[in-house]
C-alpha positions, 0 to 999 in steps of 0.5 A, spaced: 921 173 198 916 176 192 920 183 193 926 179 192 924 176 185 921 183 183 928 186 184 932 181 181 927 181 174 928 189 174 936 188 175 937 182 170 931 182 165 936 179 160 938 174 165 931 172 166 930 172 158 936 168 157 934 162 162 927 162 159 931 161 152 935 155 155 929 152 158 925 152 151 931 150 147 932 144 152 924 143 152 923 143 145 926 136 143 923 133 149 916 135 147 917 132 140 917 125 143 911 126 147 906 123 142 911 117 143 910 116 150 903 117 151 899 111 152 894 109 146 888 107 151 883 111 156 880 105 159 885 103 164 882 103 171 887 100 176 884 095 181 878 094 176 876 087 175 877 088 168 884 090 169 885 084 174 882 079 169 887 081 164 893 081 168 891 074 170 890 072 162 897 075 161 900 071 167 897 064 167 894 063 160 897 062 153 891 063 148 894 067 143 887 069 141 884 072 147 885 079 144 887 078 137 889 083 132 884 082 126 887 083 119 881 085 113 883 084 106 879 086 101 880 085 094 874 087 089 877 085 083 880 078 085 877 072 088 880 067 092 884 061 088 887 066 084 895 064 084 898 071 084 893 073 090 895 066 094 902 067 093 902 074 096 897 072 101 902 067 103 908 072 103 904 076 108 902 071 113 909 069 113 912 076 114 906 077 120 908 071 123 915 073 124 914 079 128 916 079 135 910 077 140 906 074 134 904 067 136 900 065 130 896 067 124 890 064 122 886 066 116 878 066 116 877 061 122 879 061 129 882 055 132 879 048 134 873 049 129 869 054 133 862 055 130 863 062 127 861 064 120 867 063 115 869 070 115 870 070 107 866 072 101 868 072 094 872 079 095 874 079 102 877 075 108 879 076 115 885 073 119 887 073 126 893 075 129 895 071 135 899 075 140 902 075 147 898 079 151 904 082 154 904 086 148 898 090 149 898 092 142 902 098 143 909 095 140 905 090 136 900 094 132 906 099 128 910 093 125 904 090 123 901 096 120 908 097 117 909 090 114 902 091 111 904 098 108 910 095 105 906 089 101 900 093 099 903 096 093 904 089 090 897 087 092 895 093 088 899 092 082 894 086 080 888 089 084 888 097 084 882 097 089 885 092 094 885 095 101 888 091 107 885 094 114 887 092 121 883 092 127 881 089 134 880 090 141 883 097 142 885 098 135 880 103 134 882 106 141 889 107 139 886 110 132 882 115 136 887 117 141 892 118 135 887 122 132 886 126 138 893 128 138 893 130 131 887 134 132 891 138 138 896 140 133 892 142 127 888 146 132 894 150 135 896 151 128 889 154 126 888 158 132 895 162 132 893 167 127 886 169 129 889 170 136 894 175 134 889 178 130 884 179 136 890 181 140 892 186 135 884 189 136 885 189 144 892 192 144 893 195 138 900 194 138 904 189 135 909 187 141 903 188 146 899 183 142 905 178 141 907 177 148 901 173 150 901 168 145 909 168 146 907 166 153 902 161 152 907 158 147 912 158 152 907 155 157 905 149 152 912 147 150 915 147 158 909 143 160 909 138 154 917 137 156 915 136 163 909 131 161 914 127 157 918 126 164 912 125 168 910 119 163 915 115 167 911 115 173 903 116 171 900 113 165 897 118 160 894 118 154 892 123 148 888 127 152 894 130 156 897 133 149 890 136 148 889 139 155 896 142 154 894 145 148 888 148 150 889 150 157 896 152 156 894 157 150 888 159 153 891 161 160 898 164 158 894 169 154 889 170 159 894 171 164 898 175 160 892 180 158 891 182 165 898 183 167 900 187 160 894 191 161 895 193 168 902 195 166 900 199 160 895 202 165 900 204 170 905 206 165 900 211 162 899 214 169 906 216 169 910 211 173 917 208 171 917 201 168 921 199 174 915 202 178 910 199 174 913 192 174 913 193 182 905 195 182 904 189 177 906 184 182 902 187 188 896 187 184 895 183 177 900 178 179 897 176 186 890 176 182 893 171 177 897 167 182 890 166 186 886 164 180 892 159 178 891 156 185 884 155 184 885 152 177 890 147 180 885 145 185 880 143 180 885 140 175 888 136 181 881 134 183 880 130 177 886 125 180 880 122 185 877 119 179 883 114 178 882 113 170 887 114 165 883 120 162 883 123 169 890 122 170 892 125 163 887 131 164 889 132 171 896 132 171 897 135 164 893 141 167 897 142 173 903 142 169 901 147 164 898 152 169 904 151 173 908 153 167 903 159 165 904 162 172 912 161 172 912 165 165 907 170 167 911 171 174 918 171 171 918 172 163 913 176 162 915 182 167 922 181 164 919 182 157 915 188 159 921 191 161 926 190 155 920 192 150 917 198 154 919 203 149 916 199 143 910 197 147 905 202 145 908 203 138 905 205 134 901 210 138 895 212 134 893 205 134 894 204 141 889 210 143 884 208 138 884 201 141 884 204 148 878 208 146 874 202 143 875 198 149 875 203 155 872 203 161 866 208 159 862 203 155 862 198 161 861 204 166 854 205 162 853 198 162 854 197 169 849 203 170 844 199 166 845 193 170 844 197 177 837 200 175 834 193 172 838 189 177 832 185 179 829 183 173 835 182 169 837 177 175 831 173 174 831 173 166 838 171 166 837 166 171 831 163 167 834 163 161 840 159 164 836 154 167 832 153 161 838 151 157 841 147 163 835 143 163 837 139 157 843 136 161 838 132 164 836 128 157 844 126 156 845 119 154 852 117 157 855 111 153 860 110 147 858 113 141 857 108 135 863 106 130 859 110 125 860 117 129 868 116 128 872 119 122 871 114 116 878 115 114 880 111 121 883 104 119 879 101 124 872 104 122 873 102 115 875 095 117 869 095 121 864 096 115 867 090 112 866 085 118 859 088 118 858 086 111 861 079 113 857 078 119 863 078 123 862 085 126 863 082 133 869 077 132 874 083 134 871 084 141 871 077 144 869 077 152 874 073 156 871 070 162 875 066 167 872 061 171 874 057 177 871 052 182 872 051 189 872 044 188 879 041 190 878 037 183 879 044 179 875 045 173 877 039 170 874 035 176 867 031 175 864 037 179 868 042 175 866 039 168 858 039 170 858 046 172 862 048 166 857 045 162 851 048 165 855 055 164 856 053 157 848 051 156 846 058 159 851 062 154 848 058 148 841 059 150 842 067 151 840 070 144 845 075 145 851 070 144 853 068 137 859 063 139 863 060 145 870 057 146 871 053 152 873 046 155 866 044 153 865 048 147 871 045 143 867 042 137 860 044 134 855 039 136 859 035 141 854 032 147 855 033 154 856 026 155 862 026 151 865 032 155 864 028 161 867 022 158 873 026 155 875 029 162 874 023 166 881 022 165 884 029 164 891 028 164 890 023 158 885 028 154 890 033 155 896 029 152 891 027 146 889 034 145 894 039 147 890 045 144 885 044 149 890 047 154 893 052 149 886 055 148 882 054 154 886 053 160 890 056 165 898 054 166 896 050 172 889 047 169 886 050 175 882 055 171 878 055 165 877 060 159 871 062 156 871 066 150 864 069 148 863 072 142 856 077 142 851 077 136 853 082 131 847 086 132 849 087 140 851 094 141 857 096 146 851 098 152 848 091 151 855 087 151 856 091 158 849 088 160 852 081 158 858 082 162 854 085 168 849 079 168 855 074 168 859 077 173 853 075 178 852 068 175 849 064 181 852 057 179 858 054 183 863 057 178 866 063 180 866 068 173 871 074 172 870 078 166 875 082 162 875 085 155 873 091 151 865 091 154 868 090 161 873 095 161 867 100 159 863 098 164 868 098 170 870 105 167 863 108 167 862 105 174 868 108 177 866 115 174 859 114 177 862 112 184 868 117 184 865 123 180 861 126 187 868 126 191 871 129 185 866 135 185 866 135 192 873 137 192 872 142 187 867 145 191 870 145 198 877 147 195 874 153 191 870 155 197 876 155 202 880 159 197 875 164 195 873 165 203 881 166 205 882 171 199 876 175 200 874 174 207 867 172 205 862 167 206 857 169 201 862 171 195 865 164 194 858 161 195 855 165 190 861 164 185 860 156 186 853 157 184 854 161 178 860 157 176 855 151 177 850 154 173 854 156 167 857 149 166 850 146 167 848 150 161 854 148 157 852 141 158 845 142 156 848 146 150 852 140 148 845 135 148 842 140 144 848 140 139 850 133 139 844 129 141 839 133 138 843 136 132 842 143 133 847 147 128 851 140 128 853 141 121 857 147 123 862 143 126 862 138 121 858 133 125 854 128 120 849 126 124 847 126 132 850 121 136 847 116 140 851 117 146 857 120 149 862 118 155 861 120 162 868 123 163 866 129 158 861 132 163 866 131 169 872 134 165 868 140 162 866 141 169 872 141 173 876 145 167 871 150 166 870 151 173 877 153 174 878 157 168 871 161 169 873 163 176 878 167 173 873 172 171 870 172 178 877 174 181 878 179 176 872 183 177 872 182 185 879 184 186 877 190 182 871 192 186 875 190 193 880 195 191 875 201 189 871 200 195 877 204 199 875 210 195 867 210 194 861 207 196 859 200 195 855 201 189 860 205 186 865 200 187 861 195 183 860 199 177 868 202 178 870 194 178 866 193 172 869 199 168 876 197 170 875 189 169 870 189 163 874 190 157 879 185 160 874 179 162 871 180 155 878 180 151 880 174 155 874 170 154 874 172 147 881 169 147 879 162 150 873 161 146 877 162 140 882 157 143 877 152 145 872 153 139 878 151 134 877 144 138 870 144 136 872 143 129 876 137 130 875 130 127 874 126 133 867 127 137 871 126 144 875 132 142 869 136 139 865 135 145 871 137 150 872 143 146 865 146 144 863 144 152 869 149 154 867 154 149 860 155 151 861 155 158 866 161 157 861 164 153 855 164 157 860 165 163 863 172 160 856 174 157 850 172 161 854 171 168 860 176 169 857 182 165 849 181 168 848 176 173 854 177 177 854 184 178 847 184 179 847 179 185 853 184 188 849 190 187 843 186 191 847 184 196 851 190 197 855 190 203 853 183 205 858 181 200 864 182 205 861 179 211 864 176 216 871 179 214 873 186 215 869 190 210 874 195 208 880 191 208 884 192 201 889 187 202 888 184 196 887 189 190 888 187 183 
């Protein structure tokens, strides 16, 4: 099958290029819509209580203020009561209320006289936009922001310093995800020119340098188009676009380096262009396919986590690796055939570059490693373990708002709300309560149990205010509620707002909206959720909201991450075992990759938690916590990518073993693969490192984690520790397979 593909490419290179051109032209308009198709949330965990409760709130409750949008109006030069300001305010309220899915707009105070502070001072006020929960903010947020932007110039005409911000449950998430996609586009533009310069240093000729970038761009474009189609089946967020940008460019360039270098090597040996392509397919392309399969295993393992983040990175990773492999196996050989005569032009540059990146320096380095293999192994191992130890100090959670870009609208709104002592009003904790009593929550037993839950909530120092069927007016006594609901039907007829804001449609369940104190952190709010989910009273309490989503997200990762990592280990061991017919090689490769990733996470702790060199990447101050999904993503992605270098090195060693003894073969493998590994690693570090300068701290963690892992892998591990261990193990590296078999050269 592969032979037929090779011959087709050799006979019809223009047809192959033409087919790819058509694919790219079809992919371009699709890829432009990727940002519109990606979800704005990363906290969907199918099957979690937070999701189930939110679905129940959507289906069975009508309270429009369960998860309101919050509008913060700041007018430093005007005060309430100004006629011009009042007229503008009335017009804005009317326009916002006319937006589909908006059920009401109230200013300053939630409904039913809830005992929250009056969210207004001389120069700022807060509105609540009630909405249908089916909106999920994706469709409502853009038109609300558009109306505000249209009305803002009128406000600024009589108060130039005035500002209007929108925040609320999930708005910060939406801003972060949007910022992540913007960071991806910026990083792509930032990295292209340096990548071309670096490739010129590696290859020395313009055409050879342009081909890897072209392949990386083609892989990204095709993968983005496929993602647009994939969003119809799998919910994904902005991490999908970031993954495509990072992995597509890195792998496209990485694999192209190996193929182009091998093609030039064979051509300089006297083979024709067609024979060079045949040899490349027998050697380099096989290595690329093995490497790509390993990366796919690592990416697919992320799907085990079951979160939107994991689906985004996993699906995007599988698609972009597939696109990169397709391009390297078809488009690149065709381009090599068509551009063969210009591939080494100008010849003087090419020879100069080859001498700088030649095998002799790596052979001399390999000889040094051979002489000092034992002490070098101990030294490098001690250094990596010392860096990796810092990973044990990682604090996992969600960074505070101040760690996100100050220009984000939700961050600006949070600062005003904090000044108004209303920092928590946009993040209520909805609790759905039910009772086994046949009388339901409005029966005598149900009312008694709700009063007990209400009393406990009000006595909790972490909680500021509560809205429920037994928390309608401040200061109302328990006896008054017992008398009110003695005839529940008459009470609801007299006070219909009770049903609107606090009861399910069938009046069998009740809603407790709970607002934490402003000083309560997200981690402490998660503690509130966990505690009241274990409520020991007669009521069954189920909780949703932002804190509940974060808690369920963390618990899901803690439960499923070991299975994800196990899948990576087992898949890698089996693939490498089959590829090299060895037990020691895959075992050693897994340990070395695990060491590189652990050291990378330790470095992230030093930079982001301890503040070492953090100003270099624009981090104003150390972060208090970072999400658990970051180390899991870094592990899976890095594990697959860094294994490329293991395969590159071992394939060359295996090929050389047919012509020389074990130690000579290892040195020859280092000489033949060293420059390619170094160049590929530099390209990956350049691509990933560009994301370390992003605005969003999540993207910075992801990009820097990958860059550091590749740096450590390509230098300390692949250039020192891996060959040193190969030399120490000798022929036992290839046990129990045929230790002279050359079936998989590179």
